[in-house]
FIGU-741657 format. One record per residue: residue number from 1; x negated, y, z negated of N, C-alpha, C in turn. Coordinates in pm, 1 decimal. Each point is the difference from the previous one (the first is absolute). Layout:
N
{NUM; {X; Y; Z}; {X; Y; Z}; {X; Y; Z}} ...
This chain:
78
{1; {154.6; -1208.6; 558.5}; {83.7; -65.0; -96.9}; {41.8; 101.2; -105.1}} {2; {126.0; 4.2; -33.6}; {50.5; 92.9; -99.7}; {-17.3; -59.3; -139.8}} {3; {-47.0; 84.0; -91.5}; {-17.5; -42.2; -138.1}; {135.8; 5.9; -68.2}} {4; {33.5; -102.4; -76.5}; {130.2; -6.2; -64.8}; {24.2; 122.1; -86.7}} {5; {112.5; 67.3; 22.2}; {35.2; 118.6; -76.4}; {-43.1; 129.5; 65.2}} {6; {-81.2; -7.7; 103.4}; {-48.7; 120.1; 68.2}; {31.7; -10.4; 148.0}} {7; {14.9; 114.5; 62.5}; {23.3; 4.8; 143.4}; {-128.9; 28.9; 73.4}} {8; {-4.7; 113.5; 65.9}; {-118.0; 42.1; 75.0}; {-37.1; 140.4; -43.2}} {9; {-119.1; 41.0; 37.4}; {-42.4; 137.9; -19.9}; {29.1; 73.4; 129.2}} {10; {74.0; 107.5; -8.5}; {34.9; 80.1; 116.7}; {-77.2; 130.7; -8.9}} {11; {-92.4; 20.8; 92.7}; {-85.5; 118.9; 2.9}; {53.0; 92.8; 108.9}} {12; {51.8; 116.8; -40.2}; {60.9; 93.5; 94.3}; {-77.9; 130.7; -0.9}} {13; {-44.9; 44.0; 117.3}; {-65.1; 130.5; 15.4}; {106.7; 97.8; 48.3}} {14; {43.3; 90.1; -88.0}; {109.7; 90.7; 33.3}; {-39.1; 104.1; 104.4}} {15; {-127.8; 35.0; 9.0}; {-40.4; 100.3; 98.3}; {-1.2; -55.2; 142.0}} {16; {-35.1; -128.1; 16.1}; {-4.2; -57.6; 135.0}; {117.3; -93.2; 28.8}} {17; {69.2; -46.8; -106.0}; {109.6; -93.1; 17.9}; {-46.2; -144.3; 17.6}} {18; {-127.8; -26.5; -23.3}; {-56.6; -134.6; 15.5}; {36.8; -85.6; -120.7}} {19; {50.5; -121.6; 25.1}; {42.9; -91.6; -105.8}; {-76.1; -131.3; 12.4}} {20; {-54.4; -47.4; -113.6}; {-72.7; -126.7; -3.1}; {58.8; -86.3; -110.9}} {21; {37.7; -125.1; 34.8}; {46.8; -96.5; -99.4}; {-116.0; -91.3; -35.4}} {22; {-26.5; -11.8; -132.2}; {-110.2; -83.5; -46.5}; {53.1; -109.3; -91.1}} {23; {-51.7; -121.0; 17.0}; {33.5; -110.3; -89.6}; {-72.9; 20.9; -132.2}} {24; {59.5; -45.7; -109.3}; {-63.5; 9.4; -130.4}; {-81.0; -127.0; -24.1}} {25; {-128.2; 19.1; -27.0}; {-89.7; -111.6; -27.9}; {33.5; -59.4; -136.6}} {26; {-2.5; -130.9; -10.4}; {33.9; -68.5; -125.0}; {-93.6; 40.5; -113.3}} {27; {-128.4; 9.7; 28.2}; {-96.2; 40.2; -103.4}; {25.6; 142.7; -45.7}} {28; {33.5; 89.2; 92.1}; {32.6; 138.9; -33.7}; {121.2; 4.6; -92.3}} {29; {102.5; -78.7; 31.1}; {122.4; -2.4; -80.3}; {-24.9; -56.2; -139.7}} {30; {-86.6; -96.9; -11.5}; {-29.3; -57.6; -132.0}; {-89.0; 90.9; -83.9}} {31; {-91.1; 71.1; 64.5}; {-92.9; 85.6; -73.5}; {64.5; 131.7; -43.4}} {32; {83.8; 58.5; 84.1}; {63.6; 128.6; -28.8}; {151.1; -20.6; -5.4}} {33; {48.3; -54.8; -108.8}; {139.8; -40.0; -13.4}; {90.2; 122.3; -7.1}} {34; {108.4; -4.2; 75.6}; {105.7; 100.1; -11.0}; {-26.4; 128.7; 74.3}} {35; {99.1; 87.3; -5.3}; {-5.7; 126.3; 71.9}; {-109.3; 92.2; -48.7}} {36; {-19.8; 8.4; -131.8}; {-103.1; 87.4; -54.8}; {-139.2; -46.0; 43.5}} {37; {-25.5; -129.2; -4.6}; {-130.1; -53.0; 42.8}; {-23.9; 20.1; 148.3}} {38; {100.9; -28.1; 81.6}; {-10.9; 19.4; 144.3}; {-27.8; 146.8; 31.0}} {39; {80.8; 87.4; -59.4}; {-13.6; 143.3; 27.5}; {-136.1; 54.1; -36.7}} {40; {-49.1; -36.4; -116.8}; {-132.2; 46.3; -44.5}; {-110.6; -49.3; 91.5}} {41; {4.1; -126.1; 38.1}; {-103.6; -56.6; 87.5}; {4.4; 63.7; 138.9}} {42; {118.0; 20.2; 55.0}; {12.5; 62.6; 132.0}; {-50.1; 143.9; -4.4}} {43; {37.4; 75.3; -103.1}; {-49.3; 137.8; -13.8}; {-151.9; 4.1; -11.9}} {44; {-56.0; -87.5; -81.7}; {-144.7; -1.3; -19.2}; {-73.2; -34.7; 130.0}} {45; {49.8; -99.4; 74.3}; {-66.7; -42.3; 123.2}; {14.3; 100.7; 113.8}} {46; {118.4; 59.2; 15.1}; {26.2; 84.0; 116.9}; {-29.9; 147.5; -22.5}} {47; {3.0; 45.9; -123.9}; {-20.5; 142.7; -25.2}; {-130.0; 24.4; -75.0}} {48; {-17.0; -66.3; -112.9}; {-118.6; 21.5; -81.0}; {17.9; 115.9; -96.2}} {49; {-89.5; 11.9; -96.3}; {15.7; 101.1; -103.8}; {-36.8; 142.3; 41.9}} {50; {-67.3; 18.1; 113.1}; {-46.2; 133.6; 38.7}; {105.1; 84.8; 72.1}} {51; {113.9; -56.9; 38.7}; {103.2; 72.6; 74.6}; {89.7; 77.9; -96.2}} {52; {25.2; 125.4; 33.1}; {87.0; 85.6; -80.3}; {143.0; -55.4; 3.3}} {53; {71.0; 0.1; -114.2}; {135.7; -56.3; -3.2}; {99.1; 67.3; 95.6}} {54; {-17.5; 128.6; 28.4}; {92.7; 70.9; 88.5}; {-53.0; 14.6; 142.0}} {55; {-107.5; -70.1; 31.2}; {-60.2; 5.8; 132.5}; {81.5; -80.5; 100.4}} {56; {1.4; 40.9; 127.1}; {66.8; -80.2; 103.6}; {-66.1; -136.2; 20.6}} {57; {-122.9; -17.9; -48.4}; {-68.5; -128.2; 13.3}; {49.6; -102.0; -101.9}} {58; {76.0; 44.7; -99.0}; {52.5; -90.5; -102.0}; {116.5; -80.0; 56.9}} {59; {35.2; -110.5; -65.7}; {110.1; -84.3; 47.0}; {105.0; -13.5; -109.0}} {60; {116.8; -46.2; 38.0}; {110.3; -25.2; -91.7}; {31.5; -149.2; 6.4}} {61; {6.0; -65.1; -117.1}; {22.0; -144.4; -5.6}; {128.5; -28.5; -76.3}} {62; {89.9; -77.0; 60.5}; {117.2; -54.6; -68.0}; {-22.6; -149.9; -11.0}} {63; {-4.7; -52.6; -122.4}; {-28.6; -141.9; -17.8}; {91.9; -57.4; -107.5}} {64; {87.8; -88.3; 41.6}; {88.3; -68.4; -95.0}; {-71.5; -119.2; -60.6}} {65; {35.4; -30.5; -123.8}; {-56.0; -116.7; -66.7}; {73.6; -126.2; 37.1}} {66; {-51.4; -115.7; -40.8}; {60.8; -127.1; 37.9}; {133.6; -26.0; -68.8}} {67; {31.3; 72.7; -105.1}; {126.2; -22.2; -71.1}; {111.0; 96.2; 43.1}} {68; {-29.3; 91.6; 91.0}; {101.7; 93.4; 47.0}; {113.4; -76.4; 68.0}} {69; {121.6; 31.2; -38.0}; {116.0; -66.8; 56.5}; {42.9; -122.1; -78.2}} {70; {-68.1; -29.9; -107.3}; {37.8; -112.1; -86.2}; {66.4; 56.9; -124.8}} {71; {65.0; -84.6; -80.2}; {64.2; 49.3; -120.5}; {-96.9; 31.9; -114.9}} {72; {-129.8; -6.3; 24.2}; {-97.3; 31.6; -105.7}; {13.5; 147.1; -39.5}} {73; {2.4; 29.8; -129.5}; {14.8; 138.5; -43.7}; {-119.5; 86.6; 39.1}} {74; {26.9; 123.2; 38.1}; {-100.6; 100.9; 38.9}; {-85.7; -44.3; 116.6}} {75; {54.4; -78.1; 92.5}; {-80.0; -50.7; 110.0}; {6.8; 88.3; 125.0}} {76; {91.2; 93.4; 6.7}; {12.0; 83.2; 119.0}; {-26.0; 146.5; -28.9}} {77; {-127.1; 36.7; -13.5}; {-34.3; 138.1; -34.0}; {-68.3; 70.8; 117.1}} {78; {44.2; -18.1; 121.3}; {-64.0; 65.3; 113.6}; {46.6; 142.7; 9.8}} 
């Protein structure tokens, strides 16, 4: 089930070309609101604090907030 205002999480491995589409859990969306919350939680869970920022083991996250594409001011800062 898609959470209102959010689509899916698309996990792409650029080295292998493997793509996984994940549904967004309602509790996850309520607890970590918006792109900044999603991005921080995904980075913390998948990478952790011990990985060097310039290491190949690090990941890149693009996460739009729920107001992106609406007339709300400053809502599209991706």
